[in-house]
ROBANU-739560 format. One line per field, with one value per residue: x, y, z of N, C-alpha, C, O in turn; residue in one letter. Coordinates in steps of 0.05 Angstrom, whole numbers, plus 5000, padded with zeros to 4 digits. Layout:
n_east	(X_...)
n_north	(Y_...)
n_up	(Z_...)
ca_east	(X_...)
ca_north	(Y_...)
ca_up	(Z_...)
c_east	(X_...)
c_north	(Y_...)
c_up	(Z_...)
o_east	(X_...)
o_north	(Y_...)
o_up	(Z_...)
residu	(A_...)
This chain:
n_east	(4606_4589_4553_4515_4491_4479_4438_4405_4391_4368_4320_4297_4285_4244_4208_4195_4173_4128_4097_4080_4023_3967_3947_3893_3833_3808_3756_3698_3642_3605_3574_3614_3614_3574_3527_3509_3447_3417_3371_3304_3287_3242_3215_3209_3255_3237_3225_3249_3203_3200_3230_3197_3148_3095_3055_2984_2913_2868_2812_2775_2754_2678_2669_2666_2719_2771_2843_2908_2972_3033_3034_3031_3058_3043_2983_2989_2950_2881_2814_2746_2679_2629_2576_2550_2592_2657_2715_2780_2845_2914_2966_3007_3053_3031_3035_3002_2947_2956_2936_2924_2920_2906_2931_2900_2911_2875_2852_2815_2800_2823_2832_2833_2834_2815_2855_2863_2907_2893_2877_2879_2845_2884_2934_2993_2999_2984_2950_2941_2877_2815_2751_2696_2632_2604_2576_2591_2618_2673_2692_2704_2753_2783_2767_2799_2868_2906_2948_2971_2992_3022_3037_3100_3097_3105_3098_3047_3032_2978_2941_2882_2820_2776_2757_2756_2715_2671_2667_2656_2614_2576_2579_2561_2507_2484_2447_2472_2478_2458_2499_2555_2626_2676_2713_2740_2714_2720_2753_2753)
n_north	(6955_6958_6914_6923_6966_6941_6907_6954_6979_6935_6928_6976_6977_6935_6957_6997_6968_6949_6991_7009_7024_6982_6950_6984_6957_6926_6954_6919_6931_6914_6927_6934_6883_6849_6800_6745_6718_6659_6655_6631_6563_6552_6590_6630_6674_6741_6760_6807_6839_6812_6844_6902_6904_6939_6948_6934_6944_6891_6846_6799_6733_6736_6784_6810_6828_6866_6870_6900_6899_6872_6837_6769_6766_6765_6800_6871_6905_6897_6901_6881_6867_6850_6836_6890_6919_6946_6915_6925_6904_6903_6879_6858_6831_6829_6835_6791_6811_6869_6936_6992_7053_7062_7109_7144_7179_7219_7251_7284_7274_7255_7198_7158_7092_7048_6992_6919_6869_6811_6743_6720_6671_6632_6660_6669_6678_6736_6791_6863_6887_6924_6954_6989_7020_7011_7055_7095_7161_7165_7124_7144_7159_7116_7115_7146_7161_7143_7149_7107_7099_7057_7042_7006_6983_7015_7058_7061_7074_7085_7079_7107_7068_7036_6990_6989_7032_7009_6965_6992_7021_6976_6946_6982_6986_6946_6924_6939_6883_6867_6827_6840_6849_6842_6884_6948_7014_7070_7135_7203)
n_up	(2880_2828_2818_2857_2827_2776_2803_2815_2769_2745_2779_2768_2718_2716_2747_2711_2670_2692_2709_2657_2617_2601_2539_2501_2502_2443_2405_2399_2387_2423_2484_2550_2594_2572_2560_2522_2505_2483_2429_2431_2408_2381_2359_2297_2268_2260_2188_2141_2097_2027_1974_1947_1974_1998_2052_2050_2049_2056_2043_2082_2066_2072_2082_2131_2159_2153_2134_2145_2117_2096_2037_2042_2088_2158_2184_2205_2226_2240_2227_2246_2245_2294_2304_2302_2325_2322_2313_2336_2321_2339_2314_2352_2400_2463_2537_2585_2615_2604_2592_2549_2516_2453_2410_2354_2302_2255_2197_2211_2261_2328_2364_2425_2432_2480_2494_2505_2523_2494_2475_2418_2372_2330_2334_2366_2430_2461_2437_2420_2431_2423_2421_2391_2379_2313_2293_2326_2326_2331_2301_2246_2244_2225_2169_2135_2117_2171_2234_2278_2349_2396_2461_2466_2422_2372_2320_2271_2204_2165_2103_2078_2052_2013_2022_2080_2092_2068_2109_2155_2143_2132_2184_2215_2201_2220_2274_2341_2387_2455_2462_2458_2446_2497_2504_2519_2510_2459_2471_2470)
ca_east	(4585_4578_4535_4486_4484_4463_4415_4385_4377_4346_4296_4281_4271_4222_4182_4189_4153_4103_4085_4067_3994_3963_3940_3870_3817_3797_3721_3680_3613_3589_3580_3626_3602_3548_3516_3499_3430_3403_3344_3288_3289_3219_3199_3230_3267_3217_3242_3243_3188_3222_3224_3190_3123_3082_3031_2958_2889_2858_2790_2775_2723_2657_2665_2664_2742_2794_2868_2927_2998_3053_3023_3049_3060_3014_2971_3002_2926_2857_2785_2729_2652_2619_2542_2547_2611_2680_2738_2810_2864_2937_2981_3038_3052_3022_3035_2976_2932_2963_2923_2936_2906_2918_2928_2901_2908_2868_2854_2792_2798_2840_2819_2846_2819_2828_2854_2870_2919_2874_2881_2859_2844_2902_2951_3007_3004_2967_2950_2920_2852_2795_2726_2674_2608_2612_2559_2603_2636_2702_2699_2713_2783_2791_2756_2817_2894_2913_2972_2967_3015_3016_3063_3123_3086_3115_3082_3039_3020_2958_2928_2848_2812_2748_2751_2750_2699_2653_2664_2648_2582_2557_2575_2539_2478_2470_2441_2491_2460_2471_2527_2582_2649_2680_2734_2736_2701_2738_2755_2757)
ca_north	(6972_6948_6891_6940_6979_6928_6906_6978_6982_6909_6933_6998_6969_6917_6976_7014_6950_6948_7014_7018_7020_6960_6963_6988_6933_6933_6956_6899_6939_6907_6933_6919_6857_6842_6772_6731_6705_6647_6663_6607_6558_6545_6608_6635_6702_6755_6768_6830_6829_6809_6865_6927_6903_6954_6936_6941_6937_6865_6839_6774_6724_6739_6812_6820_6837_6873_6870_6916_6886_6867_6812_6743_6764_6769_6830_6892_6915_6886_6908_6864_6870_6832_6843_6924_6932_6948_6908_6936_6886_6913_6851_6864_6819_6843_6821_6780_6830_6891_6953_7017_7068_7060_7135_7141_7203_7218_7277_7301_7267_7242_7181_7142_7074_7036_6964_6904_6842_6792_6719_6721_6645_6630_6677_6659_6693_6752_6816_6889_6891_6942_6959_7011_7011_7022_7079_7117_7183_7158_7107_7161_7157_7089_7120_7158_7151_7154_7142_7099_7093_7045_7036_6986_6972_7033_7073_7050_7095_7064_7092_7099_7044_7036_6970_6995_7048_6993_6946_7007_7021_6951_6941_7002_6979_6927_6933_6931_6873_6862_6809_6856_6839_6854_6904_6977_7035_7090_7158_7225)
ca_up	(2871_2800_2829_2868_2805_2758_2814_2820_2744_2739_2792_2758_2693_2722_2756_2686_2657_2710_2702_2630_2612_2585_2515_2500_2487_2415_2413_2386_2381_2443_2512_2567_2610_2554_2566_2502_2509_2463_2425_2433_2372_2372_2345_2276_2272_2238_2166_2123_2068_2005_1950_1956_1977_2014_2068_2032_2059_2046_2053_2086_2060_2081_2088_2158_2168_2132_2149_2136_2127_2079_2026_2040_2116_2176_2186_2226_2237_2231_2236_2242_2253_2306_2314_2302_2341_2306_2336_2327_2330_2331_2311_2364_2422_2490_2560_2595_2632_2600_2580_2540_2499_2420_2396_2331_2295_2230_2181_2223_2290_2344_2381_2443_2436_2498_2485_2524_2519_2485_2464_2394_2362_2307_2342_2389_2452_2468_2418_2427_2420_2428_2405_2392_2364_2282_2286_2334_2308_2332_2281_2223_2241_2206_2140_2114_2128_2198_2244_2305_2365_2419_2477_2458_2392_2358_2306_2241_2185_2153_2086_2072_2036_2012_2042_2110_2093_2062_2125_2174_2136_2133_2208_2225_2191_2238_2300_2363_2409_2478_2470_2451_2459_2528_2498_2527_2486_2454_2493_2453)
c_east	(4573_4554_4509_4478_4468_4434_4393_4372_4362_4319_4282_4273_4246_4207_4178_4166_4129_4082_4073_4036_3988_3943_3908_3851_3807_3769_3708_3650_3596_3591_3596_3609_3575_3551_3505_3472_3418_3377_3325_3286_3262_3203_3220_3237_3244_3233_3234_3223_3210_3210_3216_3162_3118_3063_3006_2934_2881_2834_2792_2751_2704_2651_2663_2693_2755_2819_2891_2951_3010_3041_3043_3059_3036_3007_2986_2974_2902_2832_2762_2701_2638_2593_2541_2572_2639_2700_2762_2827_2888_2954_3005_3031_3050_3021_3007_2971_2947_2942_2934_2918_2925_2915_2924_2893_2898_2864_2834_2791_2820_2829_2837_2827_2831_2831_2865_2886_2897_2883_2863_2869_2861_2922_2965_3007_2983_2970_2938_2897_2834_2774_2709_2654_2609_2596_2573_2623_2667_2715_2711_2739_2799_2784_2778_2845_2897_2939_2965_2989_3004_3039_3076_3108_3097_3096_3074_3029_3002_2942_2899_2848_2784_2738_2739_2726_2669_2646_2648_2614_2568_2553_2557_2517_2468_2470_2463_2471_2467_2494_2547_2607_2663_2706_2722_2727_2726_2734_2768_2774)
c_north	(6968_6927_6908_6952_6963_6918_6928_6985_6958_6918_6956_6995_6946_6938_6992_6994_6951_6970_7024_7007_6996_6970_6962_6963_6942_6937_6937_6908_6932_6916_6924_6899_6851_6810_6763_6716_6686_6655_6636_6597_6552_6567_6624_6666_6719_6764_6793_6821_6829_6835_6887_6927_6922_6947_6951_6936_6910_6854_6806_6763_6725_6768_6821_6827_6846_6873_6888_6906_6880_6838_6792_6741_6765_6799_6847_6902_6899_6898_6893_6872_6847_6845_6877_6932_6926_6936_6910_6915_6899_6888_6850_6848_6836_6826_6810_6798_6858_6904_6980_7028_7068_7090_7137_7176_7207_7247_7299_7295_7259_7224_7168_7119_7052_7005_6947_6880_6819_6765_6716_6693_6651_6650_6669_6682_6709_6782_6837_6887_6906_6944_6985_7007_7024_7050_7103_7136_7175_7139_7119_7162_7140_7094_7134_7148_7161_7140_7132_7095_7078_7035_7007_6968_6992_7047_7061_7072_7079_7085_7087_7082_7044_7010_6969_7013_7034_6971_6967_7013_6997_6943_6957_7001_6960_6934_6922_6909_6874_6847_6826_6846_6854_6872_6930_6994_7054_7116_7183_7247)
c_up	(2842_2803_2842_2843_2783_2776_2817_2790_2733_2749_2781_2734_2695_2732_2733_2675_2668_2706_2677_2627_2598_2564_2516_2488_2460_2420_2387_2375_2405_2469_2529_2586_2593_2553_2537_2515_2485_2454_2428_2405_2364_2357_2320_2277_2252_2211_2158_2101_2046_1984_1961_1958_2004_2024_2048_2051_2042_2055_2059_2072_2075_2085_2111_2174_2144_2148_2134_2145_2094_2068_2032_2074_2133_2176_2212_2241_2224_2241_2226_2254_2268_2321_2321_2314_2321_2321_2320_2338_2322_2334_2328_2389_2446_2514_2571_2614_2626_2586_2572_2525_2471_2409_2363_2318_2262_2223_2196_2252_2308_2364_2398_2451_2459_2488_2509_2510_2512_2474_2439_2381_2335_2310_2359_2405_2455_2449_2432_2418_2431_2416_2409_2374_2331_2280_2304_2321_2308_2309_2251_2220_2224_2170_2121_2127_2158_2210_2272_2323_2386_2432_2472_2436_2369_2340_2276_2229_2167_2128_2087_2055_2034_2022_2068_2108_2087_2092_2152_2169_2142_2165_2223_2220_2206_2264_2323_2380_2434_2486_2453_2463_2482_2526_2507_2507_2486_2468_2470_2469)
o_east	(4550_4537_4486_4454_4447_4412_4370_4349_4346_4299_4258_4255_4231_4184_4156_4143_4109_4058_4059_4027_4005_3927_3896_3855_3799_3758_3709_3636_3574_3614_3598_3586_3554_3572_3488_3476_3408_3361_3339_3284_3258_3182_3244_3221_3236_3255_3213_3225_3231_3187_3224_3149_3131_3047_3008_2940_2886_2834_2805_2731_2709_2629_2656_2693_2751_2818_2890_2957_2998_3037_3068_3066_3012_3022_2993_2974_2904_2831_2758_2703_2635_2591_2534_2575_2641_2703_2765_2825_2888_2956_3025_3009_3065_3009_2988_2988_2951_2929_2951_2899_2949_2894_2942_2874_2913_2870_2836_2782_2841_2817_2859_2810_2852_2813_2876_2879_2884_2903_2839_2893_2856_2930_2951_3013_2961_2992_2926_2895_2836_2776_2710_2657_2616_2605_2568_2641_2682_2738_2725_2750_2820_2793_2777_2846_2891_2951_2952_3009_2981_3058_3062_3109_3096_3073_3091_3017_3012_2931_2891_2868_2770_2714_2721_2712_2648_2623_2630_2595_2548_2531_2541_2502_2443_2488_2470_2449_2490_2507_2550_2609_2660_2719_2698_2734_2745_2711_2789_2780)
o_north	(6974_6927_6904_6947_6972_6920_6923_6994_6961_6917_6957_7009_6942_6936_7003_7003_6955_6968_7044_6986_6989_6989_6944_6953_6965_6924_6940_6895_6942_6913_6900_6906_6848_6798_6780_6702_6699_6663_6616_6611_6546_6564_6629_6680_6709_6774_6802_6799_6842_6842_6893_6946_6921_6935_6973_6924_6907_6852_6791_6777_6714_6775_6844_6832_6838_6876_6889_6903_6883_6819_6795_6720_6766_6818_6837_6907_6890_6906_6891_6884_6826_6858_6886_6956_6906_6945_6901_6909_6908_6877_6841_6849_6855_6804_6824_6804_6872_6892_6992_7014_7073_7095_7131_7191_7197_7265_7323_7312_7257_7235_7165_7121_7041_6994_6958_6872_6811_6768_6710_6688_6669_6659_6658_6705_6698_6793_6834_6886_6904_6933_7000_6991_7048_7066_7126_7128_7178_7139_7105_7164_7144_7082_7133_7131_7183_7123_7146_7087_7081_7023_6987_6943_6983_7046_7053_7089_7061_7106_7065_7076_7051_7007_6955_7008_7042_6963_6957_7011_6998_6935_6949_7015_6957_6947_6898_6917_6884_6850_6818_6837_6879_6875_6935_6988_7055_7120_7180_7268)
o_up	(2835_2785_2835_2836_2774_2766_2821_2786_2714_2735_2784_2725_2677_2721_2733_2672_2654_2702_2676_2635_2581_2566_2528_2466_2456_2437_2362_2359_2408_2479_2526_2590_2606_2548_2529_2535_2467_2471_2426_2384_2341_2345_2325_2289_2231_2214_2167_2089_2046_1981_1984_1948_2025_2009_2036_2072_2019_2080_2046_2066_2096_2092_2111_2198_2121_2173_2109_2169_2074_2083_2030_2084_2125_2169_2233_2265_2202_2265_2202_2275_2255_2341_2342_2313_2308_2343_2297_2361_2299_2356_2317_2399_2449_2514_2564_2630_2647_2569_2586_2520_2468_2397_2348_2324_2245_2238_2195_2267_2295_2383_2388_2468_2456_2475_2529_2488_2531_2459_2438_2380_2319_2289_2376_2396_2451_2447_2453_2393_2456_2394_2429_2355_2328_2264_2299_2307_2289_2300_2236_2198_2213_2151_2097_2145_2166_2198_2288_2311_2395_2421_2475_2435_2346_2349_2260_2243_2155_2137_2096_2042_2053_2029_2076_2127_2096_2097_2166_2184_2156_2173_2240_2233_2206_2275_2322_2385_2436_2507_2429_2486_2484_2547_2505_2484_2502_2477_2457_2459)
residu	(M_T_M_R_R_C_I_S_L_L_A_L_S_I_L_A_A_C_S_Q_Q_A_P_A_P_Q_D_S_G_T_P_L_N_A_V_R_V_P_L_P_E_S_Q_P_L_P_T_A_P_A_G_N_D_K_P_V_W_A_G_A_P_G_G_D_S_V_R_F_G_T_P_G_A_G_P_D_L_S_L_S_C_R_Q_G_V_L_V_V_T_R_H_V_P_A_E_V_G_A_Q_A_L_F_A_L_Q_G_R_K_R_I_V_R_L_A_V_D_A_T_S_V_P_G_S_P_G_Y_L_W_Q_G_S_L_P_A_G_D_P_A_A_E_V_F_E_G_P_F_I_G_T_L_P_D_A_G_K_I_S_V_P_G_S_D_L_V_R_A_L_I_R_R_C_G_A_R_P_A_T_G_A_T_P_A_A_P_Q_A_Q_E)
């Protein structure tokens, strides 16, 4: 009986050991079944601007365009004049063939500017770009502070600037010719 009793106690202790719960895994902050994907080495990672530099408007040589962004970094938004047409570029990557409405909310009006994924010389890939005649009342949204929202590009808060007002005034003084950029017009 003692032998049977020893075997029974041994079997019970083995079962008791098997029925204990496994220790909970340590939370590493990553989701279960996460897969690491290496980033392409050909493109550097974006870096935060150094110091407390705030984005500002800056004019380009020639006076036909202005850019809004952090000094020393690429622009976040640019406006340029081409033959009496104001071309608006949101410097955020866009998929080839994509179209969207760039919602612009100013003090006096709200404008929904149709934008397309456009290949811009000097920029890798495609960026969001749209246009409207400089004399269009919708262009007033750019003359003061405004907030712009674009799908998958987030929100941008832009202050008003004399540089922008001067560009729109000069651009509106030029007659729009038949050869306008092939970007869609603004919708109000």
